[in-house]
N, C-alpha and C positions, 0 to 999 in steps of 0.2 A: 762718810768718806766719799770723795768724788771718784769717778771712773779713772782719772789720771793717777790718783794716789793708789787705788786698788791695783791697777796694772803695774805700777812701780813696785809696790809691796810684793806682788806675785813674782815679778822678775828677779827680785833680790832674795827670794826664798823666805820672806817674813810671813808671819801669820796674816792671812787674808780673810775677808768676809766669806761666809759659807756659800754665797751664790757664785763664787769663782771656783771652778773645778781645780782640784789638786790641793786645796787648802788642808789644814790639819784635821778638820772634821771629816773631810772626804777620805783622807788616807789613814785616819785614826792614829796618826803619830802623836797627837796630843795625849793619848791614853798611855803611852809608854811610861811617863812619870807616875801615873796612877798605879800602873801594874807594879812598878818598882816599890812604891810606898806600901802597897798591899803585901807584896812578898817580904818586905822588911818587917812588917808588923806581925806576921803570922809565922810560927815555927814551921820548918819544912815538913815535919812529920805530922802536922795537924790534919784533922779530917777536913774534907771539903767545906763542911758547914762553918768551920772556923773563919774561912775567908769571907763568906757572906756576912757573918756576925761582925767581923772587923769593919767591913765596908758600911753595913747598914746601922748597926747599933753603936759601935765604937767610933764610927765616922772618921776612919783613918784617911779617907780621901778628901776630907775637909769640905763637904757639901752642906749647903744651908737647909735643904728640905729633904724629906723622905723620898720624894719623887726624883730629885736630883741624885740622891745616893743610889737609888735603884738603877737609874739610867747609867750612871758612871760605872756601877758594878757590872751591869750587863755588857757595856762596851768593853770594859777591861777583860771580862771573861771571854768575849768573842776574840779579842786580840790574842789572848793567851792560848786559846784553843787553836786559832789559826797558826800561831807560831809553832805549836807542837804538831801541826798537821793532823789533828784528830777529826 
């Protein structure tokens, strides 16, 4: 993507490369969908370990590798904790 296209995408609020400040990776807004998927897949009364199992073993976040599953789960957990101000 050229600099002109990157600037244009950023100005319109579209997903931009990670090297441009304010993109979805920087703000973690891309994790909101993952958090929703995780919350939908696990009953509310389930123990905390059930969320990790759903992300890592059941792959409800749809990641191709163990490493990607772990990273997605950690990011999702950070956003959830931040939202709860824990």
